[in-house]
C-alpha positions in Angstrom: 30.6 -12.9 6.6 28.9 -10.4 8.9 25.8 -11.4 10.9 22.6 -9.4 10.3 19.5 -9.7 12.5 16.2 -8.8 10.9 13.1 -8.1 13.1 10.0 -9.1 11.4 9.2 -11.1 8.3 7.1 -8.6 6.3 7.8 -8.0 2.5 10.2 -5.2 3.2 12.2 -7.1 5.7 12.4 -10.2 3.5 13.4 -8.1 0.5 16.2 -6.7 2.5 17.2 -10.1 3.9 17.3 -11.7 0.4 19.6 -9.0 -1.0 21.8 -9.1 2.0 22.2 -12.8 1.9 23.3 -12.6 -1.8 25.8 -10.0 -0.8 27.5 -12.6 1.5 26.0 -11.9 4.9 24.6 -14.3 7.4 20.9 -13.2 7.9 18.6 -14.4 10.6 15.0 -13.3 10.6 13.0 -13.2 13.9 9.2 -13.0 13.5 6.9 -12.9 16.5 3.9 -14.3 14.5 3.6 -17.8 13.1 4.1 -16.9 9.5 5.7 -14.3 7.0 4.4 -11.9 4.6 3.2 -9.0 6.8 0.0 -7.6 5.2 0.0 -10.2 2.4 -2.4 -12.5 4.1 -4.7 -15.3 3.0 -7.9 -16.8 4.4 -8.8 -20.2 3.2 -11.8 -22.5 3.9 -13.7 -25.3 2.1 -11.7 -24.9 -1.0 -12.1 -21.1 -1.3 -9.1 -18.7 -0.8 -9.0 -15.0 -0.4 -6.4 -12.2 -0.1 -7.1 -10.3 3.0 -4.5 -7.6 2.3 -3.6 -6.1 -1.1 -5.2 -7.8 -3.9 -3.2 -6.5 -6.9 0.4 -5.7 -7.6 1.4 -2.3 -9.0 5.0 -1.4 -10.0 5.9 -5.1 -10.6 9.4 -3.9 -11.8 10.3 -3.6 -8.0 10.0 -7.5 -7.6 11.3 -8.3 -11.0 14.5 -6.5 -10.0 14.6 -8.2 -6.6 14.3 -11.6 -8.0 16.7 -10.9 -10.8 19.4 -9.6 -8.3 18.9 -12.5 -5.8 19.0 -15.5 -8.2 18.9 -17.0 -11.6 15.1 -17.6 -11.6 13.2 -14.3 -12.6 10.0 -13.4 -11.0 7.7 -14.8 -13.7 9.2 -18.3 -13.2 8.3 -18.2 -9.5 4.7 -16.8 -9.8 2.1 -16.4 -12.6 1.9 -12.7 -13.1 -0.8 -11.3 -15.5 -2.1 -7.9 -16.3 -5.8 -7.3 -15.3 -7.8 -6.0 -18.2 -9.8 -3.9 -17.7 -7.8 -2.6 -14.8 -10.9 -1.5 -13.1 -14.6 -0.8 -13.5 -16.1 2.2 -11.7 -19.8 2.5 -10.7 -20.7 6.0 -9.8 -23.5 7.4 -7.5 -25.6 8.3 -10.6 -25.5 4.8 -11.9 -22.9 5.6 -14.7 -20.2 3.0 -15.0 -16.9 2.9 -16.9 -14.4 0.2 -17.5 -10.8 1.5 -17.7 -8.3 -0.5 -19.8 -5.1 -1.4 -18.2 -1.9 0.6 -18.9 -3.5 2.5 -21.9 -3.7 6.3 -21.6 -5.5 6.6 -25.0 -7.8 3.7 -24.0 -8.7 5.4 -20.7 -9.4 8.7 -22.5 -11.7 7.1 -25.0 -13.5 5.1 -22.2 -14.2 8.1 -20.2 -15.3 10.2 -23.1 -17.8 7.4 -24.0 -19.1 6.9 -20.5 -19.1 10.4 -19.0 -19.4 12.6 -22.1 -17.0 14.4 -24.6 -14.1 16.2 -22.9 -14.1 14.0 -19.7 -11.2 11.9 -21.1 -9.1 15.0 -22.0 -9.6 16.5 -18.5 -8.5 13.3 -16.8 -5.7 12.9 -19.3 -4.4 16.4 -18.6 -4.4 15.8 -14.8 -2.5 12.5 -15.3 -0.1 14.3 -17.5 0.6 16.8 -14.7 0.9 13.9 -12.2 3.7 12.6 -14.5 5.7 15.8 -13.9 5.3 15.2 -10.1 6.3 11.5 -10.6 9.5 12.5 -12.6 10.5 15.0 -10.1 10.2 12.8 -7.0 10.8 9.2 -8.3 14.4 9.0 -7.2 14.3 10.7 -3.8 11.0 9.1 -2.9 11.4 5.6 -4.1 15.1 4.8 -5.0 17.3 6.8 -2.7 17.6 6.9 1.1 15.5 9.9 2.5 17.6 13.1 2.1 19.0 14.7 5.3 17.5 18.0 4.0 14.1 16.2 3.6 12.4 19.6 3.9 12.9 20.3 0.3 10.4 17.5 -0.4 7.9 19.4 1.7 7.3 21.5 -1.5 4.6 19.9 -3.7 5.9 18.9 -7.1 2.5 18.9 -8.7 2.6 21.8 -11.3 0.3 24.7 -11.1 -2.4 24.7 -13.8 -1.4 26.9 -16.6 -4.2 29.3 -17.2 -5.1 31.6 -20.1 -6.2 35.2 -19.7 -4.9 38.4 -18.3 -2.5 36.9 -15.8 -0.8 34.6 -18.3 0.5 31.2 -17.5 0.9 30.0 -14.0 4.3 28.6 -13.1 5.8 26.6 -10.3 4.3 23.9 -8.0 1.0 24.1 -6.3 0.2 24.1 -2.7 -3.4 22.9 -3.1 -4.8 19.6 -1.7 -5.8 16.8 -3.9 -9.5 17.7 -3.3 -9.0 21.3 -4.4 -7.1 20.2 -7.6 -9.9 17.7 -8.3 -12.6 20.4 -8.0 -10.6 22.8 -10.1 -9.3 20.6 -12.9 -11.9 17.9 -13.2 -15.2 19.6 -12.4 -17.3 16.5 -13.2 -18.2 14.8 -9.8 -17.6 11.4 -11.2 -14.2 12.3 -12.3 -13.6 13.8 -8.9 -14.8 10.6 -7.3 -12.4 8.6 -9.5 -9.4 10.6 -8.4 -10.3 10.7 -4.8 -11.0 7.0 -4.6 -7.3 6.3 -5.4 -6.2 8.5 -2.3 -8.9 6.8 -0.1 -7.8 3.3 -1.2 -4.2 4.2 0.0 -5.6 5.6 3.2 -5.3 9.3 2.4 -7.9 12.0 3.1 -8.1 13.9 -0.2 -9.1 17.0 1.7 -5.6 17.2 3.3 -3.4 15.1 1.0 -1.1 17.0 -1.2 -1.8 17.4 -4.8 1.1 15.2 -5.6 -1.2 12.3 -4.6 -2.2 12.4 -8.1 0.8 10.1 -8.8 -1.3 7.3 -7.4 -3.6 7.0 -10.4 -0.7 7.8 -12.6 1.4 4.8 -11.4 -1.5 2.4 -11.9 -2.5 3.8 -15.4 1.1 3.8 -16.5 2.6 0.7 -15.1 -0.6 -1.4 -14.9 -2.4 -3.5 -12.4 -1.2 -7.1 -12.1 -2.6 -10.2 -10.5 -0.5 -13.0 -9.0 -1.9 -16.4 -9.7 -3.1 -17.9 -6.5 -3.4 -14.3 -4.9 -0.9 -11.9 -3.6 0.0 -14.3 -0.8 1.8 -16.3 -3.5 4.2 -13.4 -3.9 5.0 -13.6 -0.2 5.5 -17.4 -0.6 7.8 -16.9 -3.5 9.9 -14.3 -1.6 10.1 -16.5 1.5 11.3 -19.4 -0.7 13.8 -17.1 -2.3 15.2 -16.2 1.1 15.4 -19.8 2.2 17.2 -20.6 -1.0 19.8 -17.9 -0.2 20.2 -19.5 3.3 18.3 -16.9 5.3 17.3 -18.4 8.7 13.8 -17.8 10.0 12.5 -18.1 13.5 8.8 -17.8 14.0 7.0 -17.2 17.3 10.2 -15.3 18.2 9.4 -11.9 19.7 12.3 -9.5 19.9 12.1 -7.5 23.1 15.3 -5.5 23.0 17.9 -4.3 20.6 21.4 -5.1 22.2 24.0 -2.4 21.9 27.7 -2.6 22.4 30.1 0.4 22.3 27.2 2.6 21.2 26.4 0.4 18.3 23.6 -2.2 17.6 25.1 -5.6 18.2 22.1 -8.0 18.2 18.7 -8.7 19.6 17.2 -10.2 22.8 14.2 -12.4 22.5 11.2 -12.8 24.8 12.5 -16.2 26.0 15.8 -14.5 27.2 18.0 -15.6 24.2 20.5 -13.4 22.7 21.3 -13.3 19.0 24.5 -11.4 18.2 24.8 -9.4 15.0 26.9 -6.7 13.5 23.7 -5.0 12.0 20.0 -5.0 13.0 17.3 -4.3 10.6 14.0 -3.4 12.2 10.9 -4.2 10.2 8.5 -2.5 12.8 6.7 0.7 13.2 9.4 3.3 14.0 7.5 4.5 17.0 8.1 1.1 18.6 11.9 1.5 18.2 12.5 3.6 21.4 10.9 0.9 23.4 13.3 -1.8 21.8 16.2 0.4 22.4 16.1 0.5 26.3 14.9 4.1 26.3 17.6 5.4 23.9 16.1 7.6 21.1 17.0 6.0 17.8 15.5 9.1 16.2 18.0 11.6 17.6 19.9 14.3 15.8 21.7 11.9 13.6 18.6 10.3 12.2 16.3 11.6 9.4 12.8 11.6 10.6 10.1 14.0 9.4 7.5 14.8 12.0 4.1 13.7 10.5 1.3 16.2 11.0 -2.4 15.5 11.8 -3.1 14.9 8.1 -1.0 11.7 8.1 -3.3 9.4 10.0 -3.2 5.8 9.3 -6.5 4.1 8.3 -7.6 0.6 8.4 -9.4 -1.8 6.1 -12.5 -3.7 6.6 -12.6 -7.0 4.5 -15.6 -9.4 3.8 -14.7 -12.8 2.1 -17.7 -14.2 0.3 -18.0 -17.8 -0.8 -20.6 -17.8 -3.6 -22.6 -20.6 -5.2 -22.7 -20.3 -9.0 -20.0 -19.9 -11.6 -18.2 -16.6 -12.2 -19.7 -15.0 -15.3 -17.4 -14.8 -18.2 -17.9 -11.1 -18.6 -17.2 -10.4 -14.9 -14.5 -7.7 -14.1 -11.7 -8.6 -11.8 -11.9 -5.2 -9.8 -15.0 -3.0 -9.5 -15.1 0.2 -7.4 -18.6 1.1 -6.3 -18.4 4.8 -5.3 -20.1 6.3 -2.2 -23.2 8.5 -3.1 -22.1 11.0 -0.4 -18.4 11.5 -0.5 -18.5 14.2 2.2 -20.2 11.8 4.6 -17.8 9.0 3.8 -14.7 11.2 4.4 -16.2 12.5 7.6 -16.9 8.9 8.8 -13.3 7.8 8.0 -11.3 10.9 8.9 -13.6 13.2 10.8 -15.6 16.3 10.1 -13.0 18.8 11.1 -14.3 18.8 14.7 -13.2 15.2 15.6 -16.7 13.9 15.0 -17.4 10.7 13.0 -20.5 8.9 12.0 -20.7 5.6 10.0 -21.3 6.1 6.4 -24.3 4.3 5.2 -23.0 3.5 1.8 -19.1 3.6 1.7 -17.0 3.2 -1.3 -16.4 -0.6 -1.8 -13.8 -2.3 -3.9 -15.0 -5.7 -5.2 -12.4 -8.2 -6.3 -13.5 -11.2 -8.5 -10.4 -13.0 -9.6 -10.8 -15.6 -12.5 -8.4 -18.0 -10.7 -9.3 -21.7 -10.2 -6.9 -21.5 -7.1 -9.4 -19.4 -5.3 -12.4 -21.7 -5.5 -13.3 -25.3 -5.1 -14.5 -25.8 -8.6 -16.0 -23.9 -11.6 -19.4 -23.9 -10.0 -18.4 -21.5 -7.3 -16.8 -18.1 -7.0 -14.7 -16.3 -4.3 -15.4 -12.6 -4.0 -13.6 -10.1 -1.6 -15.1 -6.8 -0.5 -13.0 -4.0 1.1 -13.6 -0.6 2.4 -11.2 2.0 4.0 -12.4 2.7 7.5 -11.4 4.6 10.7 -9.5 2.2 13.0 -10.9 3.8 16.2 -14.6 4.9 16.1 -17.2 5.5 15.1 -17.6 1.6 14.9 -16.5 -0.6 17.8 -14.7 -3.3 15.7 -14.7 -5.6 18.8 -18.5 -5.6 18.8 -19.7 -8.7 16.8 -23.1 -7.2 16.0 -21.7 -3.9 14.9 -19.1 -5.6 12.7 -21.9 -7.7 11.2 -23.9 -4.6 10.4 -20.9 -3.0 8.6 -20.3 -6.1 6.7 -24.0 -6.1 5.6 -23.5 -2.5 4.4 -20.6 -3.5 2.2 -22.5 -6.5 0.8 -25.5 -4.2 0.0 -23.2 -1.8 -1.9 -21.5 -4.6 -3.8 -24.8 -5.7 -5.3 -24.1 -2.9 -7.9 -21.1 -5.0 -9.0 -22.4 -8.5 -8.5 -26.2 -8.6 -9.2 -28.0 -11.0 -7.0 -25.0 -11.3 -4.6 -26.9 -12.0 -1.4 -28.8 -15.0 -2.9 -25.4 -16.5 -3.9 -23.7 -16.3 -0.6 -22.8 -19.7 0.9 -20.9 -18.2 3.8 -18.8 -15.2 4.7 -15.8 -14.4 6.7 -15.3 -10.8 8.2 -11.7 -9.7 8.6 -12.0 -6.6 10.9 -9.4 -3.8 11.3 -8.4 -5.3 14.6 -7.0 -8.3 12.7 -5.8 -6.7 9.4 -4.1 -3.8 11.3 -3.4 -0.2 10.2 -2.7 0.6 6.6 0.4 2.8 6.0 0.3 4.7 2.8 3.2 5.5 0.4 5.4 8.6 1.0 4.2 11.7 -0.8 6.0 15.0 -1.4 4.3 18.3 -0.3 2.4 19.5 2.8 5.7 20.5 4.5 6.7 16.8 4.6 3.8 15.6 6.7 3.3 12.6 4.3 7.0 11.4 4.4 8.2 8.4 6.4 11.1 8.2 8.8 14.3 7.5 7.0 15.9 4.0 7.0 19.1 5.0 8.8 18.7 5.7 12.5 20.8 7.6 15.0 22.2 4.3 16.4 25.0 3.0 14.2 24.2 -0.4 12.8 20.4 -0.1 13.2 18.1 0.5 10.2 14.3 0.6 9.7 12.6 -1.1 6.9 9.0 -1.8 5.7 5.8 0.1 5.1 6.2 2.4 8.2 9.6 3.6 7.0 10.8 5.4 3.9 9.4 5.1 1.2 6.1 4.1 2.8 3.4 1.3 2.6 2.2 -1.0 -0.1 3.9 -4.2 -1.5 6.0 -2.3 -4.1 7.1 0.5 -1.7 8.0 -2.1 0.9 10.2 -3.9 -1.6 11.9 -0.6 -2.4 12.5 -0.1 1.3 14.3 -3.3 1.5 16.5 -2.4 -1.5 17.4 0.9 0.1 18.4 -0.7 3.5 20.4 -3.3 1.7 22.2 -0.7 -0.2 23.1 1.3 2.9 24.5 -1.8 4.7 26.5 -3.1 1.7 27.7 0.3 0.4 27.8 2.4 3.6 25.7 5.1 5.1 27.0 7.6 2.4 25.3 5.6 -0.3 23.0 7.7 -2.3 20.8 5.0 -4.1 21.0 2.9 -7.3 22.1 4.5 -10.5 
């Protein structure tokens, strides 16, 4: 059995560790923090519990496959997994609201027509249909296979050009438009535009610069559904950790890796902060790829033999501001699990998060806020109370000083004010609140997207140093629980089958 050292215990790293252990390898995970799970964190107090990372699971098939391939117990026997219905409720700036059913294209079309007027559902459905073409064209290279050496072919946006009637006939070929341009051209209604752009914003993308292929984000949710893990998403991390332990993966917490050891030009283990050496035949690094050169004693792991697209200025990581609210009073039976309250001034919001084109940012008075109200006894002390989580996408550096307690409290107040549209009388029900600033939750990497000359791709999993691989949200195929799980599958496939492996069939 070969020894494998894994740096970090995030979801991608643990997914790789579990698969490699089942393949017969001895796997040791070294995590500098005190726990596992990466972004899947939980805050608990006084019988209340809150997800402070992702609150819902999309593409659950990724973890179903992982649990099936790593043991006899399927995913649903390890966690309670239920579809959220409606998938989301949206409250727009003009006061209009619409509840969108889960994984039902016809249901979404009907709901939009009823709420926004005849024709709204068809326009949205047409856009989602074109997004499906982009999904079909890129699903394998972006999600299931190692990043192609000729990754530049993915720089061409697969979102199809709109077919127009008239003198010039039907348009053919992919578009070069941004998501915002597609939204204005194809949706017209500002509420539908807000609906589309909010998906990009939730994943940390600026719709003004993101490729049109970002339309696959609402397509994924609408097609494969939104799922809630009983006890919160942290329970998924718990289940994966236990699966790793059952496959005899060893974990060391509070174990910071300071150097990747090389021997004969190949990764041969890791050195820890306390001076210990852990030998290994392969090293899997679940860290931001920009940190790898520092761990490689100055050697560039992204040399000529590696696959690493160079992200452009449009690929800026964002952060998340989270407010955990402990409420007195029972959760109403008609309450919706997820409500998105849209910003009244989208331009001001995007300028506040991404800049106005001149590098200037101003705080948005009323940002887009996602309100999560799970109907889960595990999140509250009793049925006379409710746990509610508010989140907003923010700029990690400026215009708000996230280390300033007063400024942080002011921003939390903004989110609470906005959330009143989803939870009437919210302020009067608050027992206490806990603010999780971006400085604690960290940057949020988005999933890889085709188009824009590859600026939204992530570095490949195979590095220029033999035996060293990159895994997790900062590597191919990008961030989010499902994408991290796919990253782990790709890395395991490369190690087990060799670097010429092209992905699962």
